[in-house]
VMD Tcl script that draws the C-alpha trace (Angstrom):
set ca {
  {70.01 104.14 106.04}
  {68.79 107.64 105.60}
  {66.59 108.35 102.51}
  {68.63 109.80 99.79}
  {68.09 113.27 98.93}
  {68.34 114.53 95.28}
  {71.54 116.74 95.12}
  {71.41 119.54 92.39}
  {75.16 120.26 92.72}
  {77.43 117.31 93.37}
  {81.02 117.48 94.11}
  {83.20 114.46 93.98}
  {86.92 113.83 94.15}
  {88.25 110.79 92.14}
  {91.09 108.95 93.88}
  {93.04 105.89 93.31}
  {96.45 104.60 92.02}
  {97.96 105.60 88.59}
  {96.69 102.32 87.00}
  {93.15 102.50 88.56}
  {91.71 104.10 85.32}
  {90.29 107.15 87.09}
  {90.19 108.81 83.76}
  {87.80 105.97 82.47}
  {85.46 106.36 85.33}
  {85.50 110.23 85.13}
  {84.82 110.11 81.32}
  {81.99 107.56 81.69}
  {80.50 109.83 84.39}
  {80.78 112.92 82.25}
  {79.69 111.26 79.09}
  {82.56 112.35 76.97}
  {86.38 111.91 76.47}
  {87.54 114.62 79.07}
  {90.35 113.19 81.16}
  {93.53 112.02 79.66}
  {94.20 108.27 79.84}
  {97.85 108.98 80.96}
  {97.46 109.52 84.71}
  {101.12 110.40 85.59}
  {101.36 113.97 86.62}
  {101.25 115.70 90.02}
  {98.43 117.79 88.79}
  {94.80 117.62 89.81}
  {92.17 118.09 87.16}
  {88.65 119.64 87.61}
  {85.78 119.39 85.15}
  {82.19 120.75 85.50}
  {79.29 119.31 83.54}
  {75.55 118.71 83.75}
  {74.86 115.04 84.24}
  {71.63 113.41 85.17}
  {70.05 116.70 86.05}
  {72.76 117.69 88.32}
  {75.76 120.10 88.06}
  {78.63 117.82 88.75}
  {82.14 118.91 89.63}
  {84.76 116.10 89.14}
  {88.22 116.55 90.53}
  {90.81 113.82 89.56}
  {93.56 113.81 92.24}
  {97.04 112.69 91.33}
  {97.44 109.06 91.98}
  {100.22 106.90 93.60}
  {101.99 103.90 92.02}
  {99.90 100.89 92.77}
  {101.26 98.97 95.91}
  {103.75 101.64 96.71}
  {104.16 102.43 100.29}
  {103.28 105.99 101.47}
  {106.89 106.66 102.21}
  {107.81 105.94 98.61}
  {105.32 108.40 97.08}
  {106.96 111.79 96.20}
  {106.16 114.63 98.64}
  {105.10 116.88 95.81}
  {102.31 114.28 94.80}
  {101.19 114.03 98.61}
  {100.80 117.76 98.85}
  {98.97 118.18 95.59}
  {96.52 115.19 96.37}
  {95.76 116.68 99.79}
  {94.98 120.10 98.27}
  {92.66 118.49 95.53}
  {89.66 118.99 97.81}
  {90.12 122.72 97.66}
  {89.13 122.66 93.85}
  {85.56 121.99 94.36}
  {84.37 124.55 96.93}
  {83.00 124.54 99.51}
  {84.31 120.92 99.45}
  {83.39 117.56 98.18}
  {80.29 115.57 99.06}
  {82.42 112.54 98.83}
  {85.22 110.49 97.12}
  {85.08 107.78 94.47}
  {87.92 105.39 95.10}
  {88.65 103.77 91.69}
  {90.00 100.12 91.62}
  {91.05 98.65 88.38}
  {89.15 95.15 88.28}
  {91.56 93.89 85.63}
  {94.55 93.90 87.99}
  {95.33 91.76 91.13}
  {94.37 93.16 94.58}
  {96.62 91.96 97.29}
  {97.45 92.81 100.97}
  {100.12 95.30 99.60}
  {97.51 97.05 97.48}
  {95.02 97.21 100.52}
  {97.74 98.75 102.81}
  {98.85 101.32 100.16}
  {95.23 102.34 99.36}
  {94.58 102.89 103.18}
  {97.92 104.60 103.89}
  {97.43 107.19 100.99}
  {93.84 108.03 101.58}
  {94.16 108.43 105.26}
  {97.34 110.64 104.75}
  {95.76 112.89 102.14}
  {92.29 113.41 103.74}
  {92.27 112.13 107.30}
  {90.84 109.01 109.11}
  {87.29 110.20 108.48}
  {87.62 109.78 104.79}
  {86.08 106.20 104.73}
  {82.74 107.31 105.87}
  {82.45 109.50 102.68}
  {84.04 107.03 100.11}
  {82.33 104.67 97.62}
  {84.50 102.16 95.61}
  {83.96 102.03 91.89}
  {85.39 99.11 89.96}
  {86.68 100.01 86.48}
  {86.99 97.67 83.71}
  {87.13 97.87 79.78}
  {85.42 94.85 78.68}
  {82.02 93.15 78.91}
  {81.58 91.21 82.07}
  {79.67 88.38 80.49}
  {77.79 86.39 83.10}
  {80.38 87.08 85.86}
  {79.21 89.60 88.41}
  {81.20 92.04 90.25}
  {80.31 90.13 93.49}
  {82.11 87.24 91.96}
  {85.14 89.33 91.45}
  {85.07 90.62 95.01}
  {84.89 87.12 96.39}
  {87.81 86.00 94.12}
  {90.09 88.65 95.61}
  {89.48 87.41 99.18}
  {90.36 89.32 102.45}
  {92.26 92.38 101.09}
  {89.39 93.65 98.98}
  {86.72 92.76 101.65}
  {88.55 94.53 104.34}
  {88.83 97.71 102.06}
  {85.05 97.50 101.23}
  {84.24 97.18 104.93}
  {86.22 100.27 105.62}
  {83.94 102.04 102.98}
  {80.75 100.73 104.59}
  {80.43 98.05 101.78}
  {79.48 100.80 99.17}
  {80.68 99.90 95.69}
  {79.61 100.21 91.98}
  {80.96 99.06 88.77}
  {81.45 100.99 85.38}
  {82.49 99.77 81.99}
  {83.21 101.87 78.91}
  {81.61 99.22 76.64}
  {78.17 99.05 78.60}
  {75.37 100.39 76.52}
  {73.40 101.39 79.55}
  {75.95 103.74 81.26}
  {73.37 106.47 81.47}
  {71.51 104.14 84.00}
  {74.84 103.05 85.74}
  {75.83 106.57 86.36}
  {72.46 107.53 87.69}
  {72.58 104.66 90.02}
  {75.98 105.67 91.15}
  {74.77 109.26 91.92}
  {72.00 107.71 94.05}
  {74.45 105.60 96.01}
  {76.48 108.79 96.72}
  {73.50 110.76 97.67}
  {72.42 107.91 100.10}
  {76.09 107.98 101.47}
  {75.67 111.82 102.08}
  {72.17 111.40 103.67}
  {73.74 108.94 106.13}
  {77.04 110.53 106.83}
  {76.58 114.10 105.62}
  {79.16 115.65 103.31}
  {82.95 115.29 103.87}
  {84.31 118.08 106.11}
  {87.80 119.11 105.20}
  {90.48 118.67 107.67}
  {91.68 122.10 108.39}
  {95.03 120.87 109.89}
  {96.05 118.72 106.97}
  {94.95 121.52 104.53}
  {96.98 124.20 106.46}
  {99.99 122.01 106.62}
  {99.87 121.17 102.72}
  {99.35 124.81 101.95}
  {102.27 125.86 104.13}
  {104.47 123.11 102.55}
  {103.57 124.35 99.02}
  {104.37 127.80 100.01}
  {107.82 126.91 101.60}
  {108.70 124.66 98.61}
  {107.77 127.47 96.09}
  {110.01 129.95 97.93}
  {113.02 127.59 98.14}
  {112.68 126.54 94.46}
  {112.91 130.13 93.34}
  {116.23 130.31 95.20}
  {117.61 127.20 93.61}
  {117.12 127.77 90.06}
  {119.33 131.02 90.00}
  {121.96 129.43 91.95}
  {122.13 126.58 89.22}
  {122.14 129.05 86.32}
  {124.98 131.05 88.08}
  {127.14 127.89 88.13}
  {126.46 127.05 84.58}
  {127.47 130.51 83.45}
  {130.73 130.11 85.28}
  {131.42 126.83 83.30}
  {130.37 128.48 80.03}
  {133.28 130.94 80.39}
  {135.65 128.00 80.30}
  {134.41 126.71 76.90}
  {137.52 128.13 74.94}
  {138.54 124.97 73.16}
  {136.60 122.32 71.39}
  {135.01 119.74 73.80}
  {136.40 116.28 73.34}
  {134.33 113.24 72.70}
  {131.72 112.86 75.36}
  {132.24 109.48 76.98}
  {129.00 108.99 79.21}
  {128.68 106.32 81.82}
  {125.02 105.74 83.09}
  {124.39 104.49 86.61}
  {121.25 104.33 88.85}
  {118.91 101.79 90.47}
  {116.73 99.21 88.55}
  {114.00 100.81 86.57}
  {115.47 104.34 87.03}
  {115.23 104.98 83.36}
  {119.00 104.60 82.51}
  {118.45 102.45 79.29}
  {115.58 104.68 78.08}
  {117.85 107.87 78.57}
  {120.48 106.16 76.46}
  {117.87 105.56 73.70}
  {116.61 109.09 74.00}
  {120.08 110.68 73.58}
  {120.96 108.50 70.53}
  {117.42 108.75 69.05}
  {117.49 104.89 68.61}
  {116.32 101.94 70.63}
  {119.82 100.54 71.20}
  {119.60 99.82 74.88}
  {117.30 97.19 76.20}
  {114.73 99.37 78.17}
  {112.20 97.94 80.42}
  {114.11 95.25 82.22}
  {117.10 94.71 84.54}
  {120.48 95.51 82.79}
  {122.87 92.74 83.77}
  {126.00 93.43 81.56}
  {127.64 96.85 80.60}
  {126.69 97.73 77.00}
  {128.50 100.44 74.84}
  {126.82 102.21 72.03}
  {127.94 105.24 70.03}
  {126.71 107.87 67.65}
  {126.09 111.65 66.92}
  {124.13 113.76 69.13}
  {123.37 117.24 67.84}
  {126.35 116.87 65.57}
  {128.73 115.66 68.21}
  {130.38 112.15 68.76}
  {129.25 110.49 71.95}
  {129.95 107.22 73.54}
  {127.32 105.96 75.91}
  {127.69 103.01 78.19}
  {124.64 101.55 80.22}
  {125.60 99.61 83.34}
  {123.72 97.20 85.70}
  {121.33 98.95 88.10}
  {121.54 98.40 91.99}
  {118.59 97.59 94.07}
  {116.56 100.69 95.17}
  {115.67 99.57 98.66}
  {118.36 96.90 99.53}
  {121.68 98.01 100.79}
  {124.64 97.77 98.50}
  {125.87 94.63 100.40}
  {123.05 92.77 98.63}
  {124.08 93.65 95.08}
  {124.93 90.75 92.90}
  {128.52 90.27 91.76}
  {127.75 91.29 88.26}
  {126.83 94.68 89.38}
  {130.33 95.77 90.57}
  {132.01 93.97 87.76}
  {129.46 95.50 85.23}
  {130.06 99.15 86.44}
  {133.92 98.52 86.41}
  {133.71 97.22 82.90}
  {131.59 100.15 81.98}
  {134.30 102.46 83.04}
  {136.68 100.46 80.86}
  {134.42 100.68 77.93}
  {134.53 104.53 78.17}
  {138.31 104.35 77.16}
  {140.46 106.03 78.28}
  {137.90 107.03 80.88}
  {134.41 108.59 81.31}
  {134.19 112.38 81.43}
  {130.44 112.31 82.13}
  {128.46 110.25 84.64}
  {124.70 110.44 84.36}
  {122.98 109.35 87.58}
  {119.33 108.48 86.73}
  {116.84 109.50 89.44}
  {113.06 108.89 88.58}
  {110.65 111.50 89.46}
  {107.68 109.21 90.08}
  {109.12 108.05 93.31}
  {110.35 109.63 96.60}
  {114.06 110.17 97.19}
  {114.30 109.80 101.01}
  {117.36 109.47 103.41}
  {117.15 105.87 102.62}
  {117.82 106.40 99.08}
  {120.58 108.97 99.78}
  {122.52 106.27 101.77}
  {121.95 103.54 99.10}
  {123.01 105.95 96.36}
  {126.18 107.12 98.30}
  {127.15 103.46 99.12}
  {126.81 102.33 95.53}
  {128.60 105.45 94.13}
  {131.59 104.70 96.47}
  {132.47 102.03 93.96}
  {133.58 104.91 91.65}
  {135.34 106.98 94.44}
  {134.59 110.36 95.74}
  {136.22 112.17 92.63}
  {133.38 110.79 90.52}
  {130.99 113.30 91.96}
  {132.73 116.09 90.06}
  {131.62 114.44 86.95}
  {128.02 113.49 87.77}
  {124.92 115.17 86.33}
  {121.63 113.91 87.89}
  {119.12 113.06 85.23}
  {115.56 113.19 86.45}
  {113.73 110.59 84.38}
  {110.10 110.30 84.01}
  {109.77 114.00 83.43}
  {106.30 113.91 82.21}
  {105.27 113.36 85.91}
  {106.03 117.03 86.73}
  {103.02 118.37 85.02}
  {102.91 122.14 85.75}
  {105.43 121.90 88.56}
  {109.14 122.72 88.10}
  {112.05 120.34 88.77}
  {113.23 122.75 91.51}
  {109.85 122.25 93.36}
  {110.27 118.59 93.18}
  {113.92 118.75 94.61}
  {112.96 121.13 97.43}
  {109.87 119.19 98.26}
  {111.94 115.89 98.83}
  {114.00 117.95 101.38}
  {117.37 117.32 102.83}
  {118.21 114.04 101.16}
  {117.87 115.34 97.63}
  {119.39 118.64 98.52}
  {122.45 116.53 99.69}
  {122.48 114.91 96.27}
  {122.37 118.17 94.37}
  {125.25 119.62 96.48}
  {127.32 116.41 96.02}
  {127.13 116.98 92.19}
  {127.57 120.65 92.15}
  {123.79 121.42 91.46}
  {124.09 119.86 88.04}
  {120.67 118.34 86.98}
  {118.40 117.83 84.02}
  {114.93 116.68 83.41}
  {114.25 114.03 80.51}
  {110.82 112.94 79.33}
  {111.80 109.72 77.57}
  {108.11 109.14 76.23}
  {108.47 111.85 73.64}
  {110.89 112.93 70.86}
  {112.09 116.33 71.81}
  {115.50 117.49 70.42}
  {115.54 120.43 72.63}
  {115.80 118.49 75.90}
  {118.71 116.42 74.42}
  {120.60 119.48 73.20}
  {120.24 121.21 76.56}
  {121.58 118.16 78.31}
  {124.44 117.95 75.81}
  {125.27 121.57 76.64}
  {125.45 120.93 80.33}
  {127.70 117.92 79.75}
  {130.10 120.22 77.67}
  {130.15 122.84 80.22}
  {131.01 120.34 83.07}
  {133.62 118.65 81.10}
  {135.28 122.04 80.37}
  {135.71 122.49 84.09}
  {137.01 119.00 84.81}
  {139.81 116.64 83.80}
  {138.66 113.12 82.78}
  {137.43 110.89 85.53}
  {139.53 107.79 86.39}
  {138.45 104.84 88.72}
  {140.86 104.75 91.66}
  {142.34 101.40 92.89}
  {141.27 102.66 96.40}
  {138.05 104.64 95.89}
  {137.38 104.80 99.58}
  {140.63 106.79 99.95}
  {139.70 109.43 97.41}
  {138.42 111.89 100.09}
  {139.33 111.66 103.58}
  {136.59 114.01 104.53}
  {133.56 113.02 102.67}
  {130.53 115.48 103.12}
  {127.77 113.39 104.69}
  {125.74 116.04 106.42}
  {123.24 118.45 105.11}
  {125.06 121.12 103.12}
  {122.44 123.60 104.10}
  {121.88 123.01 107.77}
  {120.29 126.52 108.15}
  {117.44 125.68 105.69}
  {114.29 124.26 107.12}
  {113.10 120.76 105.80}
  {109.65 121.30 104.31}
  {108.67 117.82 105.54}
  {110.24 117.33 109.00}
  {107.30 114.95 109.99}
  {107.53 112.75 106.96}
  {107.24 109.01 107.59}
  {110.56 107.84 106.08}
  {111.82 104.30 106.43}
  {113.99 103.72 109.44}
  {117.72 103.46 108.78}
  {118.72 99.91 107.69}
  {122.53 100.72 107.58}
  {123.28 97.90 109.90}
  {120.98 95.41 108.53}
  {123.84 93.12 107.39}
  {125.39 93.13 110.91}
  {122.98 90.42 111.98}
  {123.60 88.18 108.83}
  {126.42 85.95 108.01}
  {128.22 86.44 104.77}
  {126.93 83.10 103.49}
  {123.37 84.28 104.39}
  {123.89 87.57 102.45}
  {125.25 85.66 99.44}
  {122.23 83.40 99.30}
  {119.73 86.20 99.80}
  {121.42 88.07 96.93}
  {121.20 84.99 94.77}
  {117.54 84.66 95.47}
  {116.69 88.15 94.79}
  {118.00 87.48 91.24}
  {116.20 84.11 90.77}
  {112.88 85.60 92.07}
  {113.24 88.59 89.68}
  {113.89 86.29 86.77}
  {111.25 83.84 87.77}
  {108.59 86.54 87.93}
  {109.62 87.77 84.44}
  {109.10 84.24 82.99}
  {105.69 83.86 84.94}
  {104.58 87.05 83.42}
  {105.50 86.05 79.97}
  {103.89 82.51 80.38}
  {100.81 83.53 82.17}
  {99.68 86.64 80.25}
  {97.55 89.34 82.00}
  {95.92 88.79 85.35}
  {92.32 87.38 85.58}
  {89.64 90.02 85.06}
  {86.09 90.35 84.90}
  {85.90 89.00 81.43}
  {87.34 85.72 82.37}
  {84.90 82.82 83.30}
  {85.60 81.36 86.69}
  {85.23 77.86 85.31}
  {87.31 78.42 82.29}
  {90.27 76.31 81.59}
  {93.29 77.59 83.48}
  {91.48 80.18 85.50}
  {91.55 78.57 88.86}
  {95.01 77.22 88.23}
  {96.15 80.73 87.44}
  {94.74 82.10 90.73}
  {96.48 79.27 92.67}
  {99.83 80.12 90.89}
  {99.44 83.78 91.91}
  {98.97 82.73 95.49}
  {101.94 80.26 95.09}
  {104.08 83.19 93.78}
  {103.33 85.29 96.77}
  {104.17 82.22 99.15}
  {107.47 81.53 97.32}
  {108.55 85.13 97.75}
  {107.98 85.01 101.52}
  {109.62 81.61 101.72}
  {112.47 83.00 99.81}
  {113.64 84.66 103.14}
  {112.18 82.03 105.31}
  {109.26 84.33 106.34}
  {106.86 81.59 107.46}
  {103.60 82.46 109.48}
  {104.79 82.84 113.09}
  {103.34 80.37 115.59}
  {103.77 80.19 119.36}
  {107.05 78.51 119.05}
  {108.28 80.41 115.95}
  {108.65 84.12 115.41}
  {110.52 85.99 112.57}
  {113.41 88.22 113.83}
  {113.50 91.86 113.43}
  {116.09 91.46 110.65}
  {113.87 89.06 108.86}
  {110.87 91.60 108.96}
  {113.05 94.28 107.66}
  {114.22 91.99 104.71}
  {110.65 91.01 104.02}
  {109.66 94.64 103.95}
  {112.30 95.60 101.46}
  {111.42 92.71 99.17}
  {107.70 93.70 99.30}
  {108.72 97.22 98.17}
  {111.19 96.04 95.44}
  {108.34 93.85 94.01}
  {105.64 96.42 94.25}
  {107.91 98.98 92.54}
  {108.53 96.40 89.71}
  {104.92 95.53 89.30}
  {103.94 99.25 89.27}
  {106.54 99.89 86.41}
  {105.20 96.92 84.50}
  {101.72 98.21 84.73}
  {102.59 101.70 83.64}
  {104.12 100.22 80.50}
  {101.13 97.97 80.02}
  {103.54 95.08 80.02}
  {104.39 95.70 76.45}
  {107.85 94.35 77.01}
  {106.52 90.98 77.79}
  {103.57 90.81 75.33}
  {104.87 92.76 72.48}
  {105.32 91.20 69.05}
  {108.86 90.65 69.66}
  {108.74 89.56 73.27}
  {108.68 85.63 72.68}
  {111.46 85.69 69.95}
  {113.88 87.95 72.08}
  {113.23 87.50 75.68}
  {111.72 83.98 76.39}
  {114.19 81.90 78.39}
  {115.35 78.49 77.40}
  {113.03 75.85 78.98}
  {116.08 74.12 80.58}
  {117.14 77.35 82.24}
  {113.61 77.74 83.58}
  {113.64 74.20 84.96}
  {117.08 74.62 86.42}
  {116.06 77.96 88.23}
  {112.92 76.39 89.60}
  {114.93 73.35 90.93}
  {117.17 75.94 92.70}
  {114.33 77.78 94.14}
  {112.57 74.64 95.49}
  {115.97 73.48 96.85}
  {116.16 76.92 98.64}
  {112.56 76.75 99.92}
  {113.29 73.26 101.56}
  {116.42 74.29 103.25}
  {115.71 77.98 104.21}
  {115.53 77.04 107.88}
  {119.13 76.05 107.91}
  {120.30 79.20 106.03}
  {118.61 81.60 108.30}
  {119.30 79.70 111.53}
  {121.34 82.56 112.58}
  {118.92 85.19 112.32}
  {115.57 83.27 113.10}
  {116.16 81.81 116.37}
  {113.68 79.05 117.53}
  {111.79 79.54 120.72}
  {112.13 76.70 123.13}
  {108.86 75.00 123.75}
  {107.30 75.57 127.18}
  {107.16 72.56 129.45}
  {104.29 72.13 131.68}
}
mol new
graphics top color blue
foreach p $ca { graphics top sphere $p radius 0.5 }
foreach p [lrange $ca 0 end-1] q [lrange $ca 1 end] { graphics top cylinder $p $q radius 0.2 }
display resetview
């Protein structure tokens, strides 16, 4: 290793997932509370300060949702993360990859981390990266090396990619001045060995071009939407009838939270899967409204895998909006990508309401705090054709909500958009044959002449015919297990508490058992679809691999949502009283899961053909 040279000016980019605690590491390095603890926006943050005799420039790049595949991260986040290296000219000496040592680190987290960093900064990023483990409590007698060993192959592989460079920082340590100095010395040794990071000109030019194109297209979209609103305002000649609002969207899209924001009360159960239509009413800006929340569909699984209660729940929701809903709010979260995959799934699920329903749809973009200083039009245009299709389908009616704040203006503006739309429509009704509503449904891009700002994006491959290789019985059993696994994980979270962290004694009671249960949890999820480790004589089919990939993405999204909410839904003061299931139900569900696991070979016989043994 080259001898480290003291660097008077040190440029470093902080990277990591949204739950990595980049803010904590940044604040420890700077010696003051500088970075905000809510790491949610698309913005990069830059701070300069003299630390340990050096002029340090820290850039905190936007993070991804932990465990998310690259294709599920919004394009706006990707672009801004790539361009973060331009905020510390002439460029960074290296990167600090922050990993939260109080959270699990699995194969999915390793893959997600590598995918994102290489997409943002190129394949050469690893020679210029040091891992910093963040934690908020005292480690006791357990060392960071103990933690690394406990996480096994995934973390070991990531550290090897970074040349086994790592460090640990804790905000409760009394000797952080020494710890930060040691970190700087490790970074200087890395620079002496591998030189400074050289920015990838191809990546930067591509990101700058995307940002420019998106900005231009966003400026064209906003006036178009305003013009359409003005035309509808001219129709507001009579008092608007009571607004009857039906809320739809995928699980964890923010439907229930939106209903609570509109009514300024926690009347809907936000933070978990809605399984039954629920009607609430009240006054919003002085006007009577009726709001009905409905079960959400899976984000990644095609509509054929939806449980029966979803269809009946949405139909019941329509009935609860008696005589019929005149507003349909389609929730789309801004912290995740809207790819062609989501377009297909959204379209398939909306068919339940018929083609006429689109005339009554307003897209509500939830998690509005993630936009930072960007506009919603920039997000729409950055996602490209799939989201432009959705905007055209609903007549460019959209609104942004930040459900984490109390802001009467954002609610009042949404109410005005609803009134304008209702003035231009008759009430919606659910057709007995929704597929016959429109003999020529628009499926293609409504703006074929416009260039997609991301033609090379690595979107998931079409899964429209995934059910063609499955029997109806298999589809039904997979659907059932999706629900069982979802509920089982909820109960596990409640009973197990937070994951083991650096504060936990390896030999403490329950510590090893808890680690084993986490591994069992992963194994059961794989066994849920019969995804056994392939041998010479057994190999999962392509369909099975697709199903497992969808399952991993569904669970990663769920875990990320729970981490962002700090699991307050499960560990709050009322969680035990309100949400803990009956012990008999838990036992019954586990029996069903066990039975499924022991018979999965029979269930999937049609899609996992056995290879015949070779004869010699």
